[in-house]
C-alpha positions in Angstrom: 27.9 18.4 -11.8 25.3 21.3 -11.9 24.6 23.5 -9.0 21.2 21.9 -8.5 22.7 18.4 -8.5 25.5 19.4 -6.1 23.0 20.9 -3.7 20.7 17.8 -3.9 23.7 15.6 -3.3 24.8 17.6 -0.3 21.3 17.5 1.2 21.1 13.8 0.5 24.4 13.3 2.2 23.4 15.2 5.3 20.2 13.2 5.4 22.1 9.9 5.0 24.3 10.8 7.9 21.4 11.8 10.0 19.5 8.5 9.2 22.6 6.5 9.9 22.8 7.9 13.4 19.1 7.7 14.0 18.5 4.2 12.9 19.7 2.5 16.1 18.0 4.9 18.4 16.7 3.4 21.6 12.9 3.0 21.4 10.7 4.9 23.8 9.3 2.8 26.7 5.7 2.5 27.7 4.2 3.1 24.3 4.1 1.4 20.8 7.2 1.9 18.8 5.6 3.7 15.8 3.1 5.7 17.8 5.3 8.8 17.1 7.8 9.6 14.4 11.2 8.1 14.6 13.7 5.8 12.9 14.0 2.3 14.3 15.9 -0.8 13.3 14.0 -4.1 13.4 15.2 -7.7 12.9 13.8 -10.2 10.5 11.8 -12.9 12.3 10.8 -14.9 9.2 10.4 -14.9 5.5 8.1 -16.7 3.1 7.9 -16.7 -0.7 4.2 -16.1 -1.5 4.4 -16.4 -5.3 7.0 -16.1 -8.1 8.0 -12.5 -7.1 6.4 -11.6 -3.8 7.9 -12.3 -0.4 6.3 -12.0 3.0 8.8 -10.7 5.6 8.0 -10.4 9.3 10.0 -8.1 11.6 10.2 -8.3 15.3 9.2 -5.4 17.5 11.3 -4.8 20.6 8.4 -5.2 22.9 6.5 -8.4 22.1 3.5 -7.3 24.1 2.9 -4.1 22.2 1.5 -3.6 18.7 3.3 -1.4 16.2 1.4 1.8 17.0 0.6 2.4 13.4 -2.9 3.8 12.7 -5.1 2.6 9.8 -3.7 3.5 6.4 -0.2 4.1 7.7 2.9 3.0 5.9 6.5 2.4 6.9 9.4 4.2 5.2 12.2 1.6 4.8 15.8 2.8 4.9 18.8 0.7 3.7 22.4 1.1 2.6 22.7 -1.9 0.3 26.1 -2.9 -1.1 28.0 -0.3 1.0 26.1 2.7 -0.5 26.8 6.0 1.3 23.4 7.4 0.3 20.3 5.6 1.7 17.7 3.8 -0.4 14.2 4.9 0.8 11.0 3.2 -0.1 7.5 3.1 1.6 5.7 -0.2 2.2 2.3 -0.8 3.8 2.2 -3.5 6.5 -0.3 -6.3 5.8 -0.6 -7.9 9.2 -3.3 -6.9 11.7 -2.2 -3.5 13.1 -3.4 -4.7 16.6 -1.1 -7.7 16.5 1.5 -7.4 19.2 5.2 -8.0 18.5 5.4 -7.9 14.8 5.1 -5.9 11.5 4.7 -7.7 8.3 5.5 -6.6 4.7 4.6 -8.2 1.4 7.3 -7.0 -1.0 7.2 -7.5 -4.8 10.6 -8.0 -6.4 11.1 -5.6 -9.3 13.9 -6.1 -11.8 16.6 -3.6 -10.8 14.7 -2.5 -7.8 17.2 -1.5 -5.2 15.0 -1.7 -2.1 12.9 -4.7 -3.2 16.1 -6.6 -4.1 17.6 -5.7 -0.7 14.5 -6.8 1.3 14.2 -10.0 -0.7 17.9 -10.8 0.2 17.3 -10.3 4.0 17.6 -13.4 6.2 16.4 -14.2 9.7 18.3 -12.0 12.1 19.1 -9.3 9.5 17.9 -5.7 10.3 16.1 -3.0 8.4 15.4 0.6 9.4 11.9 2.0 9.5 10.0 5.2 10.1 6.2 5.6 10.2 4.3 7.5 7.5 0.6 8.6 7.8 -1.1 7.9 4.4 -4.8 8.7 4.6 -7.0 9.4 7.6 -9.9 7.0 7.6 -12.8 7.9 9.8 -15.3 5.1 10.5 -18.7 5.6 8.8 -17.7 8.9 7.3 -18.3 7.3 3.9 -21.0 4.6 3.5 -19.1 3.0 0.6 -15.4 3.0 -0.3 -14.0 1.9 -3.7 -10.5 0.5 -3.6 -8.8 0.5 -7.1 -5.4 -1.1 -7.1 -2.8 -2.2 -9.6 -0.2 -4.8 -8.8 1.6 -4.3 -5.5 -0.5 -1.3 -4.9 -2.9 -3.7 -3.3 -1.2 -3.6 0.1 -2.7 -0.3 1.4 -6.1 -1.4 0.1 -5.8 -4.7 2.0 -4.9 -2.8 5.2 -7.8 -0.5 4.9 -10.3 -3.2 4.0 -9.2 -5.3 6.9 -9.4 -2.4 9.2 -12.9 -1.4 8.2 -14.3 -4.9 8.2 -12.7 -5.9 11.6 -14.1 -2.8 13.3 -17.6 -3.6 14.6 -18.4 0.1 14.8 -17.6 0.7 11.1 -20.4 -0.3 8.7 -18.9 1.0 5.5 -19.2 -1.2 2.4 -16.0 -2.0 0.4 -15.7 -2.7 -3.3 -12.2 -3.7 -4.5 -11.0 -3.7 -8.1 -7.5 -5.2 -8.5 -5.7 -5.2 -11.8 -2.7 -7.5 -12.2 -0.6 -9.1 -15.0 -1.3 -12.8 -14.4 -3.5 -14.9 -12.1 -0.5 -15.8 -10.0 -0.1 -12.1 -9.1 -3.3 -12.3 -7.0 -1.3 -13.0 -3.9 -4.0 -11.8 -1.5 -6.9 -13.5 -3.3 -7.5 -16.0 -0.4 -7.7 -13.2 2.1 -10.2 -11.4 0.0 -12.3 -14.5 -0.5 -12.4 -14.9 3.3 -13.7 -11.3 3.5 -16.5 -12.0 1.0 -17.5 -15.1 2.9 -17.5 -13.4 6.3 -19.0 -10.1 5.3 -21.5 -10.9 2.5 -23.1 -7.7 1.1 -20.3 -5.5 2.6 -17.2 -6.7 0.7 -16.9 -7.4 -3.0 -13.8 -8.1 -5.1 -13.3 -7.8 -8.8 -10.1 -9.0 -10.5 -8.8 -7.8 -13.9 -6.0 -9.8 -15.5 -3.8 -8.5 -18.4 -2.7 -12.0 -19.4 -5.0 -14.5 -17.7 -4.4 -18.2 -17.4 -6.4 -20.6 -19.7 -9.8 -21.0 -18.1 -9.3 -18.1 -15.7 -12.6 -16.9 -14.3 -11.5 -13.3 -14.2 -11.9 -10.4 -16.7 -9.2 -10.1 -19.3 -7.7 -6.7 -19.8 -7.2 -3.6 -17.7 -9.1 -1.4 -15.3 -11.4 0.6 -17.7 -14.6 2.6 -17.4 -16.6 -0.4 -18.4 -14.9 -2.6 -15.7 -15.8 0.0 -13.0 -19.3 0.3 -14.2 -19.7 -3.4 -14.2 -18.4 -3.5 -10.7 -21.2 -1.2 -9.6 -19.0 1.9 -9.2 -21.0 4.4 -11.1 -21.2 7.6 -8.9 -24.7 8.3 -10.2 -26.1 5.3 -8.5 -28.1 6.1 -5.3 -26.2 3.4 -3.4 -22.9 5.2 -4.2 -23.9 8.5 -2.7 -20.9 10.0 -0.8 -18.6 7.2 -2.0 -14.9 7.6 -1.6 -12.5 6.3 -4.2 -8.9 5.3 -3.3 -6.4 4.6 -6.0 -2.9 2.9 -5.8 -0.9 1.4 -8.6 1.7 2.0 -11.2 2.0 5.6 -12.5 0.4 4.9 -15.9 -2.6 3.3 -14.3 -3.1 6.1 -11.8 -2.7 8.6 -14.6 -5.4 6.8 -16.7 -7.7 6.8 -13.7 -7.2 10.2 -12.2 -6.3 12.1 -15.4 -3.6 14.8 -15.8 -3.3 18.3 -14.4 -1.6 21.3 -15.9 -0.4 24.5 -14.4 -1.4 26.3 -17.6 -4.8 24.7 -18.1 -5.7 21.9 -20.4 -6.2 19.3 -17.7 -7.5 16.0 -19.1 -10.0 14.0 -17.0 -9.3 10.4 -16.3 -11.6 7.4 -16.3 -13.0 8.4 -12.8 -13.7 11.9 -14.0 -15.4 10.6 -17.1 -17.6 8.5 -14.8 -18.6 11.6 -12.9 -16.4 11.5 -9.9 -15.4 14.9 -8.4 -11.7 15.4 -7.5 -12.5 15.6 -3.8 -14.0 12.1 -4.0 -10.7 10.6 -5.2 -7.5 10.0 -3.2 -4.3 8.5 -4.5 -1.8 6.8 -2.2 
């Protein structure tokens, strides 16, 4: 074992011990559980298989009258010790239920082959517990940007759904939202019904575009991947007057994010991605 590996293992071990002792901490009284940082253990209330590899898991908050306390575009760091591990498995997930809903937090978790945390969460049954801590992702200010483009790949859709829902449900926020979601198959569009409801309820303010790598026969959606042409066809050219001061948020698999945002180098030679080729400036782009 190298010195670096040994140091990393020691730090991880200390962290694991600290997490183990923190995860059953008594929650504060009088305020929402995740209004401030802390590790808290929540019990599973219900589970539901949404499609072939995605499960909805609802967790009970200790105070049924309080919401979670999470702000818009917040995530939850999940902590587990599956199969008797002495080091924790840590993975962030974005809640998909209304953040104002009292008593519950809800995750939609895609099962990945060999995924330690996704496998563990999919195995949870009613009454089982999982440890969480809040993570602030991106600070959204109502009406700061008149138009926001959400570009997601696969399970990277959950922070985009949370943000779109938060914007559209806030009567004081008039931002327009354009969503581009790339997935492998039509059955991977596990939030399509919710987005369809947004389009119906908020015509002219919400638009969704789906790109399918391997579409079903007769699928109405574009075949392929999220490309420059797809974004232009979705009305996301930054040179358009209606896209003045647009903000672009990206969340998806690393190869997709790399293709969209480009690559950076400490020694020069940075390569622009699809968004840079379209004309977006770096400060217009945020990656979750």
